[in-house]
N, C-alpha and C positions, 0 to 999 in steps of 0.2 A: 645657764652656763657661765655667763659673765659674773653673776653673783658668786658662783663657786670659785672662779679664778681670783676674784677680789679677796675672798675669805682665805683661800690658800696662800695668797701673797702676804696678807696680814699675818697669818700664822708663821710663815717663814721668817718674817722680820721680828716677830716676838722671839723666835728661837735665836735669831741673829744677835739679839740684845744680850745673849749669854755667850757671846764670842763665837757663835757658829757662823759658817760662811754661807752667803746667798750670792749666786751669780746672776748678773743682769746683762742682757744684750744691749750694747751701746747703740746700735743702729738697727732697730727692729723694722724700720721702713726702708732699708736699703742703704748701702754704703755711698758716701758722698764723693768718693774718688777711689782709685784702684792702683795697686802695685803690680798688677799683672797676673797674680795668682790667687788673690783673696776672694775671687768669686767662684772658686773651684773647691772640690773636696778631695781628701779629707782635711779637716782642721785639726792639726795635732802637732806635737813637739817634733816628731820625726821629720815632717815636711817643713817645719818652721812657718807654717801657714796658720797664723793665730786668728781665730774669730775674735774681733774686738769685744771684750767684755770687762765688766768690773765685778770684783768680789768684795762684798760689803760685810764688814765686821763692826757691829754696833756695841758700845760699852754699856754696862749695867748702870753706871752713874755718870751720864754725859756732862761734860763741862762746856758744850757748845762748839768745841773745835773739831775739825775733820782734816784728814790728810789723804790726798791721792798719791799712790806710790807707783813710780815708774822704774821697774827693775832694769839692770843693765844687760849687756850682751853684745856690745859692739854694733848695734843696729843690725845684727844678723841672727840673734836668738835672744831668749829671755832667761835670766837667772831668777826664776820665779819664786824659789823657796827662800834661800838665805838673804836675797835682796828684795823679797816680796812678802809672801804669806808669813814667814817667821816673825815678821815685825808686828803682827796683829795684836798679840797679847800684850806686848810692851805698851803700845798706844792705848789700847782699851783699858789697861790698869791705870793710866793717867786720865781716863775719861774722855779720850779722843777717839772719834770714829775713824776707822781705818779702811781705806778703799784701794785694793790692789788692781792695777790696770794691766790687762793683757792687750798691748797695742800691736798693731801690724808693723812688720818690717818694711822699711821704705823701698828697698831695691832700686834706689836712685830717684824715687818719686818723693821729694822732700816733704810735701805737705801731708803725706799719708799718716805717719805717727803723730805729727802735730795736731791734726784734726781729731784723732782719737783722744789725745790728752785734753784738748780743750773741751770736747764733748763730755769727757768724764767729769770735769769740773762743773760744767753746766748741769749735768744730771744730779750731781750732789747738791748743788744749790737749788735746783728745782724741787728736790725732795727734803729740803732743809727742815721744814716744819715737822713732818712726820718722823724724821730721823733725829729730831732734837739737836739740830745743828744751827749755829748762827751763820748765815750766808756770808758774813764779813769776816769769818774766821776759818776759811777753807784754804789749806796750804797744799803744797806739792812737794813730794820727795823723789829724788832720783839718785841712782848709783851709776857711776862710770857713763856709758852712753845714755843711760836713763837720766843721769844728771845733766847731760846736754839737752835732752828733751825737756826736762823740768825747767832749766834756765832759759830755754828758748821760749816756752810758753810764758814764763815770767817777764821776758823782755820783748816779746812780739805779740802782746795782747793789749787791748784797751783797758782802762781802769775798771770797767764793769765785768770783764771776763778773766782778768789776770788773777793768779793765786794771791792770797793775802800774806803768805810767808813761804819760805823755801828751806828745805832740809836737803843738803847736797853732799853725798859721799863720793870722795875721789872723782869729781865730775870731769868729763870732757867739756871744756869751755870754748877753747880756740879751734878754729879750722885751719890755722896756719901750719904748713908742713914744718916738721921739727918740733912743734909744740903740741899739736893735736895728736890724737890716736888715729893713725892712718886708716885703719880698717873702718872705724866709725865714720870718718870723713868720706871715704870711698862709697860706703853703703848708703849714706844719707844724701850726698850731693852728686855722686857719680865720679868718674875718673877725670873727666875734662871740666874742671871748675873754673869759672871766671873769678877774677879778683873781687868783683862786686858780690857774688854769692859767698865767697870766702869770708869777706868782711861782714856781710849781713848775718851770717851764722856763727861768727866769732863773738859770743854773747857778751863778753866784757865790754865790747865796743858799742853795745846797744843799751847799756844800763843808763838810766836817768834818774832824776830826783823822785819819780813816782814808782820806781821799781820796788817791789816788796823786800823786806828784810830777809836775810839768809844766814844760816849757819852752815859752815863747811867743815867736814871731818875727813881726814886723810892721813896717810902715813908718809913720813919723810923719805922712805926708801922705795916709794912707788915708782917702778921702772916702766909700767905699761902706760899710765896716764901721768905724766910728770907733774909735780906740784905746782909748776908755774901756771898751769890752768887755773887752779883754785886761788893762787896768789893774785893773778890778774883780775879775777872776778871780785875778790874781796876789796882790793884797792879801788877798783871802779865804783863799787857801792859807796865806799868811804868818800871818794872824790865827789860823788853825786850828792852826798849829804844824807844817805839812807841811814836811819837810826836802828839801833838794836841788832846789829850784825855781829857775827862772831866767827872765828876760824880756830880749829884745833888740829894741830899737826903732831901726830904721835911719832915717837922715835923710830919705830919699826912696824912692820905688818904688811908691807907690800901692797898689792892691789886686790880688791874684791873681797875684803873680809866680811862686809855686810853684817849680818847678825851672828856670825859663827862665834861660838864661845871660845874657840881655840885662838882667837885673836888676843894677843897678850894684853892689850889695853881695853878689852871688851867692857869690863865693869866701869872703868874710868869714862869710856866713851859714852855709855848709857847714862852715867851720872851728869856728864857735861851736857848731853842732849836734853835730859829731863830738866835740868836747871834752866836752860834757855827756853824751853817750851813753857815752863811754869811761870816764867817772868816776862814772857812776850807781851801779854796784855795787861800788865800791871803798871 
């Protein structure tokens, strides 16, 4: 039976090399923490009770890079398609392994989504050899609240577990009222937040010289997550001396455009991101 499982697993990943999706349970031996509902059934979009999994898409011609994607949703739901799965072909065409993370909603238990994201990075690196990935070229992507999760992992991890690069779309960065996205703050930290917690998860304040390089992509007219979030993070990276960072602010497009082709600057955005990724390790 074990041999059969191994052969089936290998076959699934052979298929995945042709951009087909394979889902893997992040915590097969049990969850390390709980948001209060994640040990119940059903696991589905309707209940927003997500079983933490990764969906792995492997490229036909790997270049050694991989990216773990954290879709947004205000830490209350997941925009899994246009901020998640829809990115797979783009990355695979560049030779980059794409790993879409279904993380649990915090429901005020801050460490829940963070532990899922860190575990996703660990699993990717653990499988680096068989997936043709360089464990020192594993990045993280996040959109909106997923951008907060991605930047949290980048600024709250040690050198061995942190992502090697960051791709952040219109991210929530600050937890300061008036700058943050209030729903994301409330869902992640709860409604009665201490100044210490507010500062700890205002990720621009946690950047240092060892933080990985980032590209930030957003629209100037974003009224949901104001551009000050991205500006503060970019400036903090520059102040810390982090090299190869970039920020692209498009004139319009609002919030949440993700991979949607009706975003007016979709093609320009893909070109900007492609150029940055191709030059990251040169």
